[in-house]
N, CA, C and O atoms as CSV, one atom per row, in Angstrom:
chain,resi,resn,atom,element,x,y,z
A,1,MET,N,N,2.158,-123.849,53.629
A,1,MET,CA,C,1.679,-123.427,52.349
A,1,MET,C,C,2.529,-121.918,52.309
A,1,MET,O,O,2.750,-121.186,53.274
A,2,ILE,N,N,2.985,-121.671,50.665
A,2,ILE,CA,C,3.738,-120.688,50.176
A,2,ILE,C,C,2.452,-119.565,49.922
A,2,ILE,O,O,1.354,-119.881,49.465
A,3,ASN,N,N,2.889,-118.088,50.358
A,3,ASN,CA,C,2.789,-116.948,50.239
A,3,ASN,C,C,2.904,-116.018,49.109
A,3,ASN,O,O,3.506,-115.041,49.554
A,4,GLY,N,N,2.651,-115.848,47.979
A,4,GLY,CA,C,4.365,-115.312,47.465
A,4,GLY,C,C,4.471,-115.313,46.014
A,4,GLY,O,O,3.309,-115.207,45.622
A,5,PRO,N,N,5.271,-115.378,44.982
A,5,PRO,CA,C,5.979,-116.053,43.960
A,5,PRO,C,C,6.274,-117.484,44.479
A,5,PRO,O,O,6.645,-117.808,45.607
A,6,ALA,N,N,5.984,-118.398,43.220
A,6,ALA,CA,C,6.597,-119.610,43.751
A,6,ALA,C,C,7.152,-120.144,41.882
A,6,ALA,O,O,6.814,-119.709,40.781
A,7,ALA,N,N,8.195,-121.342,42.348
A,7,ALA,CA,C,8.376,-122.013,41.005
A,7,ALA,C,C,7.536,-123.653,41.465
A,7,ALA,O,O,7.601,-124.323,42.496
A,8,VAL,N,N,6.904,-123.822,40.382
A,8,VAL,CA,C,6.114,-124.877,40.570
A,8,VAL,C,C,6.674,-126.409,39.233
A,8,VAL,O,O,6.790,-126.529,38.013
A,9,PHE,N,N,6.863,-127.280,40.483
A,9,PHE,CA,C,7.641,-128.303,39.688
A,9,PHE,C,C,6.569,-129.107,40.000
A,9,PHE,O,O,5.961,-128.982,41.062
A,10,THR,N,N,6.182,-130.223,38.852
A,10,THR,CA,C,5.082,-131.359,38.503
A,10,THR,C,C,5.527,-132.667,39.086
A,10,THR,O,O,6.107,-133.224,38.154
A,11,VAL,N,N,5.557,-133.345,39.995
A,11,VAL,CA,C,5.879,-135.064,39.681
A,11,VAL,C,C,4.874,-136.002,39.280
A,11,VAL,O,O,3.870,-136.133,39.980
A,12,THR,N,N,5.045,-136.737,38.128
A,12,THR,CA,C,4.240,-137.686,37.944
A,12,THR,C,C,4.896,-138.951,38.145
A,12,THR,O,O,5.999,-139.153,38.652
A,13,LEU,N,N,3.787,-140.060,37.520
A,13,LEU,CA,C,3.890,-141.180,37.850
A,13,LEU,C,C,3.345,-141.715,36.846
A,13,LEU,O,O,2.213,-141.318,36.568
A,14,ASN,N,N,4.072,-142.949,35.850
A,14,ASN,CA,C,3.400,-143.102,34.813
A,14,ASN,C,C,4.179,-144.246,34.912
A,14,ASN,O,O,5.269,-144.110,35.468
A,15,PRO,N,N,3.684,-145.980,34.259
A,15,PRO,CA,C,2.137,-145.614,34.936
A,15,PRO,C,C,1.722,-145.585,36.565
A,15,PRO,O,O,2.378,-145.790,37.587
A,16,PRO,N,N,0.158,-145.192,36.288
A,16,PRO,CA,C,-0.218,-145.312,38.004
A,16,PRO,C,C,-0.300,-147.020,38.508
A,16,PRO,O,O,-0.885,-147.983,38.012
A,17,ALA,N,N,0.610,-146.867,39.773
A,17,ALA,CA,C,0.621,-148.213,41.072
A,17,ALA,C,C,-0.828,-148.369,41.750
A,17,ALA,O,O,-1.677,-147.592,42.187
A,18,ASP,N,N,-0.679,-149.839,41.612
A,18,ASP,CA,C,-1.974,-150.074,42.690
A,18,ASP,C,C,-1.562,-149.570,44.073
A,18,ASP,O,O,-2.418,-149.076,44.807
A,19,HIS,N,N,-0.409,-149.664,44.423
A,19,HIS,CA,C,0.472,-149.312,45.270
A,19,HIS,C,C,0.565,-148.210,45.978
A,19,HIS,O,O,0.105,-147.254,45.353
A,20,SER,N,N,1.074,-147.868,47.300
A,20,SER,CA,C,1.579,-146.137,47.579
A,20,SER,C,C,3.339,-146.374,46.913
A,20,SER,O,O,4.029,-147.393,46.899
A,21,VAL,N,N,3.653,-144.892,46.386
A,21,VAL,CA,C,4.512,-144.954,45.897
A,21,VAL,C,C,5.300,-143.556,46.503
A,21,VAL,O,O,4.631,-142.558,46.233
A,22,SER,N,N,6.359,-143.287,47.137
A,22,SER,CA,C,6.721,-141.584,47.529
A,22,SER,C,C,8.477,-142.004,47.095
A,22,SER,O,O,9.102,-143.062,47.029
A,23,VAL,N,N,8.702,-141.037,46.941
A,23,VAL,CA,C,10.054,-140.245,46.465
A,23,VAL,C,C,10.132,-138.663,47.359
A,23,VAL,O,O,9.261,-137.818,47.562
A,24,ASN,N,N,11.395,-138.723,47.705
A,24,ASN,CA,C,11.910,-137.538,47.856
A,24,ASN,C,C,12.371,-136.565,47.000
A,24,ASN,O,O,12.817,-136.996,45.937
A,25,PHE,N,N,12.395,-135.092,47.202
A,25,PHE,CA,C,12.635,-134.292,46.215
A,25,PHE,C,C,12.941,-132.647,47.658
A,25,PHE,O,O,12.583,-132.131,48.716
A,26,SER,N,N,13.872,-132.598,46.470
A,26,SER,CA,C,14.862,-131.185,47.041
A,26,SER,C,C,15.135,-130.422,46.123
A,26,SER,O,O,14.878,-130.681,44.948
A,27,THR,N,N,15.838,-129.099,46.620
A,27,THR,CA,C,16.150,-128.134,45.858
A,27,THR,C,C,17.689,-128.427,45.705
A,27,THR,O,O,18.328,-129.083,46.528
A,28,ALA,N,N,18.040,-128.056,44.943
A,28,ALA,CA,C,20.075,-127.997,44.502
A,28,ALA,C,C,20.070,-126.684,43.794
A,28,ALA,O,O,19.406,-126.522,42.769
A,29,ASP,N,N,20.810,-125.733,44.333
A,29,ASP,CA,C,21.132,-124.792,43.787
A,29,ASP,C,C,21.726,-124.916,41.929
A,29,ASP,O,O,21.960,-125.984,41.363
A,30,GLY,N,N,21.862,-123.451,41.259
A,30,GLY,CA,C,22.318,-123.848,40.105
A,30,GLY,C,C,23.421,-122.225,40.075
A,30,GLY,O,O,24.566,-122.031,40.483
A,31,THR,N,N,22.269,-121.177,39.300
A,31,THR,CA,C,22.981,-120.012,39.450
A,31,THR,C,C,22.239,-119.460,40.862
A,31,THR,O,O,22.737,-118.642,41.636
A,32,ALA,N,N,21.305,-119.923,40.962
A,32,ALA,CA,C,20.263,-119.476,41.641
A,32,ALA,C,C,20.912,-119.818,43.660
A,32,ALA,O,O,21.808,-120.642,43.841
A,33,ILE,N,N,20.507,-119.330,44.438
A,33,ILE,CA,C,21.228,-119.950,45.274
A,33,ILE,C,C,20.400,-120.268,46.640
A,33,ILE,O,O,19.802,-119.233,46.937
A,34,ALA,N,N,20.220,-120.957,47.274
A,34,ALA,CA,C,19.370,-121.327,48.695
A,34,ALA,C,C,19.409,-119.901,49.387
A,34,ALA,O,O,20.474,-119.284,49.380
A,35,GLY,N,N,18.510,-119.468,49.865
A,35,GLY,CA,C,18.307,-118.504,50.843
A,35,GLY,C,C,18.029,-117.493,50.071
A,35,GLY,O,O,16.883,-117.048,50.131
A,36,GLY,N,N,19.150,-116.777,49.010
A,36,GLY,CA,C,19.440,-115.847,48.449
A,36,GLY,C,C,17.742,-115.149,47.238
A,36,GLY,O,O,16.922,-114.232,47.241
A,37,ASP,N,N,18.110,-116.367,46.420
A,37,ASP,CA,C,16.460,-116.591,45.805
A,37,ASP,C,C,15.835,-117.191,46.185
A,37,ASP,O,O,14.807,-116.643,46.582
A,38,TYR,N,N,15.892,-118.203,46.310
A,38,TYR,CA,C,14.598,-119.216,46.634
A,38,TYR,C,C,14.945,-119.827,48.190
A,38,TYR,O,O,15.781,-119.348,48.955
A,39,ASN,N,N,14.190,-120.861,48.418
A,39,ASN,CA,C,14.084,-121.146,49.676
A,39,ASN,C,C,14.476,-122.317,49.208
A,39,ASN,O,O,14.159,-122.630,48.060
A,40,ALA,N,N,15.079,-123.000,49.845
A,40,ALA,CA,C,15.461,-124.562,50.191
A,40,ALA,C,C,14.387,-124.957,50.654
A,40,ALA,O,O,13.724,-124.330,51.480
A,41,THR,N,N,13.951,-126.570,49.942
A,41,THR,CA,C,13.129,-127.294,49.934
A,41,THR,C,C,13.321,-128.865,50.112
A,41,THR,O,O,14.117,-129.537,49.456
A,42,LEU,N,N,12.539,-129.306,51.019
A,42,LEU,CA,C,12.738,-131.413,51.246
A,42,LEU,C,C,11.726,-131.524,51.534
A,42,LEU,O,O,11.411,-130.928,52.564
A,43,GLN,N,N,10.778,-132.230,50.907
A,43,GLN,CA,C,9.848,-132.955,51.350
A,43,GLN,C,C,9.775,-134.451,50.190
A,43,GLN,O,O,10.225,-134.672,49.066
A,44,THR,N,N,8.842,-135.354,51.328
A,44,THR,CA,C,8.406,-136.718,50.506
A,44,THR,C,C,7.205,-136.428,49.726
A,44,THR,O,O,6.168,-136.017,50.246
A,45,VAL,N,N,7.346,-136.638,48.513
A,45,VAL,CA,C,6.237,-137.078,47.523
A,45,VAL,C,C,4.954,-138.005,48.176
A,45,VAL,O,O,5.682,-138.636,48.942
A,46,VAL,N,N,4.177,-138.324,48.333
A,46,VAL,CA,C,3.759,-139.434,48.486
A,46,VAL,C,C,2.985,-139.742,47.057
A,46,VAL,O,O,2.726,-138.716,46.427
A,47,PHE,N,N,2.573,-140.976,46.443
A,47,PHE,CA,C,1.463,-141.184,45.542
A,47,PHE,C,C,0.500,-141.878,46.258
A,47,PHE,O,O,1.062,-142.620,47.063
A,48,ALA,N,N,-0.868,-141.968,46.321
A,48,ALA,CA,C,-1.848,-143.045,46.767
A,48,ALA,C,C,-1.890,-143.904,45.431
A,48,ALA,O,O,-1.470,-143.586,44.319
A,49,PRO,N,N,-2.393,-144.854,45.760
A,49,PRO,CA,C,-2.864,-146.228,44.526
A,49,PRO,C,C,-3.703,-145.260,43.481
A,49,PRO,O,O,-4.775,-144.719,43.749
A,50,GLY,N,N,-2.912,-145.148,42.110
A,50,GLY,CA,C,-3.776,-144.495,41.247
A,50,GLY,C,C,-3.628,-142.979,40.702
A,50,GLY,O,O,-3.903,-142.468,39.616
A,51,GLU,N,N,-3.218,-142.598,41.600
A,51,GLU,CA,C,-2.419,-140.893,41.682
A,51,GLU,C,C,-1.593,-140.766,40.887
A,51,GLU,O,O,-0.663,-141.531,41.139
A,52,LEU,N,N,-1.320,-139.808,39.467
A,52,LEU,CA,C,-0.050,-139.805,39.131
A,52,LEU,C,C,0.490,-138.331,38.481
A,52,LEU,O,O,1.272,-138.097,37.559
A,53,ALA,N,N,-0.315,-137.414,39.416
A,53,ALA,CA,C,0.891,-136.418,39.571
A,53,ALA,C,C,0.281,-135.689,41.070
A,53,ALA,O,O,-0.797,-135.697,41.664
A,54,HIS,N,N,1.633,-135.074,41.285
A,54,HIS,CA,C,1.886,-134.593,42.547
A,54,HIS,C,C,2.856,-132.970,42.473
A,54,HIS,O,O,4.061,-132.941,42.224
A,55,THR,N,N,2.135,-131.920,42.706
A,55,THR,CA,C,2.928,-130.653,42.913
A,55,THR,C,C,3.921,-130.181,43.740
A,55,THR,O,O,3.548,-130.234,44.911
A,56,VAL,N,N,4.735,-129.859,43.645
A,56,VAL,CA,C,5.599,-128.943,44.687
A,56,VAL,C,C,6.101,-127.229,44.162
A,56,VAL,O,O,6.661,-126.744,43.179
A,57,ALA,N,N,5.582,-126.771,45.326
A,57,ALA,CA,C,5.953,-125.417,44.942
A,57,ALA,C,C,7.477,-124.837,46.137
A,57,ALA,O,O,7.420,-124.946,47.362
A,58,VAL,N,N,8.446,-124.375,45.528
A,58,VAL,CA,C,9.707,-123.749,45.903
A,58,VAL,C,C,9.221,-122.323,46.559
A,58,VAL,O,O,9.342,-121.601,45.570
A,59,GLY,N,N,8.867,-121.687,47.341
A,59,GLY,CA,C,9.161,-120.163,47.551
A,59,GLY,C,C,10.299,-119.210,47.129
A,59,GLY,O,O,11.264,-119.244,47.892
A,60,LEU,N,N,10.388,-118.434,46.163
A,60,LEU,CA,C,10.992,-117.377,45.615
A,60,LEU,C,C,11.376,-116.472,46.162
A,60,LEU,O,O,10.681,-115.497,45.877
A,61,LEU,N,N,11.995,-116.289,46.699
A,61,LEU,CA,C,12.348,-114.465,47.322
A,61,LEU,C,C,12.393,-113.285,46.179
A,61,LEU,O,O,12.549,-113.408,44.965
A,62,PRO,N,N,12.210,-112.144,46.942
A,62,PRO,CA,C,12.331,-111.182,45.761
A,62,PRO,C,C,13.869,-110.639,45.009
A,62,PRO,O,O,15.003,-110.554,45.481
A,63,GLU,N,N,13.530,-110.449,44.165
A,63,GLU,CA,C,14.392,-109.993,43.381
A,63,GLU,C,C,14.411,-108.556,42.400
A,63,GLU,O,O,13.466,-108.226,41.683
A,64,PRO,N,N,15.730,-107.769,42.542
A,64,PRO,CA,C,15.436,-106.127,41.797
A,64,PRO,C,C,15.229,-106.630,40.765
A,64,PRO,O,O,15.458,-107.789,40.416
A,65,ALA,N,N,14.673,-105.587,40.071
A,65,ALA,CA,C,14.476,-105.374,38.679
A,65,ALA,C,C,15.271,-105.366,37.757
A,65,ALA,O,O,16.244,-104.658,38.015
A,66,GLY,N,N,15.316,-106.067,36.313
A,66,GLY,CA,C,16.395,-106.170,36.157
A,66,GLY,C,C,17.708,-107.676,35.939
A,66,GLY,O,O,18.500,-108.232,35.178
A,67,ALA,N,N,17.215,-107.665,37.008
A,67,ALA,CA,C,18.172,-109.034,37.816
A,67,ALA,C,C,18.778,-109.912,37.092
A,67,ALA,O,O,17.927,-110.800,37.147
A,68,PRO,N,N,19.849,-110.461,36.267
A,68,PRO,CA,C,20.293,-111.458,35.113
A,68,PRO,C,C,19.246,-113.062,36.103
A,68,PRO,O,O,19.121,-113.314,37.301
A,69,ALA,N,N,18.742,-113.740,34.884
A,69,ALA,CA,C,18.748,-114.962,34.540
A,69,ALA,C,C,19.010,-115.958,35.593
A,69,ALA,O,O,20.226,-116.144,35.554
A,70,LYS,N,N,18.549,-116.613,36.412
A,70,LYS,CA,C,19.341,-117.822,37.558
A,70,LYS,C,C,18.426,-118.764,37.297
A,70,LYS,O,O,17.231,-118.617,37.037
A,71,LYS,N,N,19.247,-120.017,37.406
A,71,LYS,CA,C,18.260,-121.318,37.351
A,71,LYS,C,C,18.830,-122.139,38.859
A,71,LYS,O,O,19.869,-121.803,39.427
A,72,PHE,N,N,17.997,-123.161,39.301
A,72,PHE,CA,C,17.964,-124.359,39.984
A,72,PHE,C,C,17.619,-125.309,39.637
A,72,PHE,O,O,17.409,-125.612,38.462
A,73,PHE,N,N,17.466,-126.085,40.728
A,73,PHE,CA,C,17.085,-127.659,40.067
A,73,PHE,C,C,15.962,-128.073,41.331
A,73,PHE,O,O,16.074,-127.612,42.467
A,74,GLY,N,N,14.875,-129.019,40.918
A,74,GLY,CA,C,14.662,-129.963,41.345
A,74,GLY,C,C,14.891,-131.526,41.333
A,74,GLY,O,O,14.867,-132.177,40.289
A,75,LYS,N,N,15.110,-132.060,42.549
A,75,LYS,CA,C,16.029,-133.250,42.656
A,75,LYS,C,C,15.180,-134.744,43.253
A,75,LYS,O,O,14.688,-134.727,44.382
A,76,LEU,N,N,15.104,-135.700,42.576
A,76,LEU,CA,C,13.943,-136.485,43.100
A,76,LEU,C,C,14.949,-137.676,43.527
A,76,LEU,O,O,15.778,-138.157,42.754
A,77,SER,N,N,14.748,-138.112,44.953
A,77,SER,CA,C,16.078,-139.552,44.956
A,77,SER,C,C,14.646,-141.083,46.075
A,77,SER,O,O,13.452,-141.195,46.351
A,78,SER,N,N,15.611,-141.635,46.214
A,78,SER,CA,C,14.867,-142.470,47.595
A,78,SER,C,C,13.250,-142.868,46.917
A,78,SER,O,O,12.220,-142.683,47.566
A,79,PRO,N,N,13.263,-143.322,45.796
A,79,PRO,CA,C,12.204,-143.374,44.983
A,79,PRO,C,C,11.869,-145.128,46.202
A,79,PRO,O,O,12.805,-145.803,46.630
A,80,THR,N,N,10.260,-145.472,46.499
A,80,THR,CA,C,10.216,-146.439,47.087
A,80,THR,C,C,8.897,-146.628,46.570
A,80,THR,O,O,8.045,-145.756,46.744
A,81,GLY,N,N,8.528,-148.182,45.656
A,81,GLY,CA,C,7.614,-148.542,45.313
A,81,GLY,C,C,7.486,-148.431,42.988
A,81,GLY,O,O,6.666,-148.641,42.095
A,82,ALA,N,N,8.683,-148.047,43.136
A,82,ALA,CA,C,8.677,-147.190,41.718
A,82,ALA,C,C,10.103,-147.056,41.495
A,82,ALA,O,O,10.953,-147.005,42.383
A,83,PRO,N,N,10.339,-146.992,40.017
A,83,PRO,CA,C,11.593,-146.417,39.929
A,83,PRO,C,C,11.367,-144.875,39.164
A,83,PRO,O,O,10.540,-144.520,38.325
A,84,ILE,N,N,12.478,-144.139,39.839
A,84,ILE,CA,C,12.963,-142.563,39.048
A,84,ILE,C,C,13.413,-142.955,37.365
A,84,ILE,O,O,14.316,-143.708,37.002
A,85,TRP,N,N,12.577,-142.271,36.629
A,85,TRP,CA,C,12.918,-142.072,35.295
A,85,TRP,C,C,13.613,-141.061,35.158
A,85,TRP,O,O,14.665,-141.273,34.555
A,86,ILE,N,N,13.380,-139.693,35.590
A,86,ILE,CA,C,13.711,-138.538,35.678
A,86,ILE,C,C,13.782,-137.959,36.672
A,86,ILE,O,O,12.831,-137.697,37.408
A,87,SER,N,N,15.098,-137.628,36.869
A,87,SER,CA,C,15.435,-137.406,38.121
A,87,SER,C,C,15.726,-136.108,38.680
A,87,SER,O,O,16.031,-135.911,39.856
A,88,GLN,N,N,15.591,-135.009,37.548
A,88,GLN,CA,C,15.907,-133.559,37.966
A,88,GLN,C,C,14.739,-133.169,36.916
A,88,GLN,O,O,14.296,-133.854,35.994
A,89,GLY,N,N,14.204,-131.275,37.516
A,89,GLY,CA,C,13.700,-130.617,36.437
A,89,GLY,C,C,14.372,-129.405,37.153
A,89,GLY,O,O,14.674,-129.473,38.345
A,90,ILE,N,N,14.534,-128.612,36.614
A,90,ILE,CA,C,14.604,-127.063,36.405
A,90,ILE,C,C,13.898,-126.090,36.644
A,90,ILE,O,O,12.679,-126.165,36.494
A,91,ALA,N,N,14.553,-124.867,37.103
A,91,ALA,CA,C,13.701,-123.590,37.516
A,91,ALA,C,C,14.379,-122.280,37.051
A,91,ALA,O,O,15.457,-121.808,37.413
A,92,THR,N,N,13.684,-121.918,36.360
A,92,THR,CA,C,14.252,-120.511,35.698
A,92,THR,C,C,13.769,-119.142,35.975
A,92,THR,O,O,12.649,-118.828,35.570
A,93,LEU,N,N,14.762,-117.984,36.860
A,93,LEU,CA,C,13.859,-116.836,37.710
A,93,LEU,C,C,14.521,-116.063,36.596
A,93,LEU,O,O,15.278,-116.382,35.680
A,94,GLY,N,N,13.886,-114.768,37.057
A,94,GLY,CA,C,14.460,-113.371,36.157
A,94,GLY,C,C,13.847,-112.812,35.054
A,94,GLY,O,O,12.630,-112.647,34.969
A,95,ALA,N,N,14.654,-112.517,34.205
A,95,ALA,CA,C,15.049,-111.784,32.594
A,95,ALA,C,C,14.271,-112.667,32.204
A,95,ALA,O,O,13.053,-112.495,32.152
A,96,ASN,N,N,15.127,-114.231,31.725
A,96,ASN,CA,C,14.621,-114.939,30.784
A,96,ASN,C,C,13.438,-115.800,31.218
A,96,ASN,O,O,13.078,-116.635,30.389
A,97,SER,N,N,12.618,-115.731,32.633
A,97,SER,CA,C,11.896,-117.171,32.992
A,97,SER,C,C,10.371,-117.005,32.689
A,97,SER,O,O,9.525,-117.663,33.295
A,98,ASP,N,N,9.959,-115.775,31.383
A,98,ASP,CA,C,9.066,-115.927,30.956
A,98,ASP,C,C,8.597,-116.108,29.796
A,98,ASP,O,O,7.387,-116.268,29.638
């Protein structure tokens, strides 16, 4: 569980499956760096039959006021039970994240 600010990625499955589906979610640095700007995250997302969406929250670390905008990525890999159609999402932190 994350206490404090977080970037939330939504992982969706479409169409729904009649069997379990899993995929690995991991973060990757862009201009934002794990350990300095956000908490590195690696987890397996498991969809039960019929489920369509899961969220993955990535903890954000404090930034000084006026810090420039920074970005990092959420990536999907190693699916079982369904293919990956879009394998990467992006989070923007800081000045331009509103």
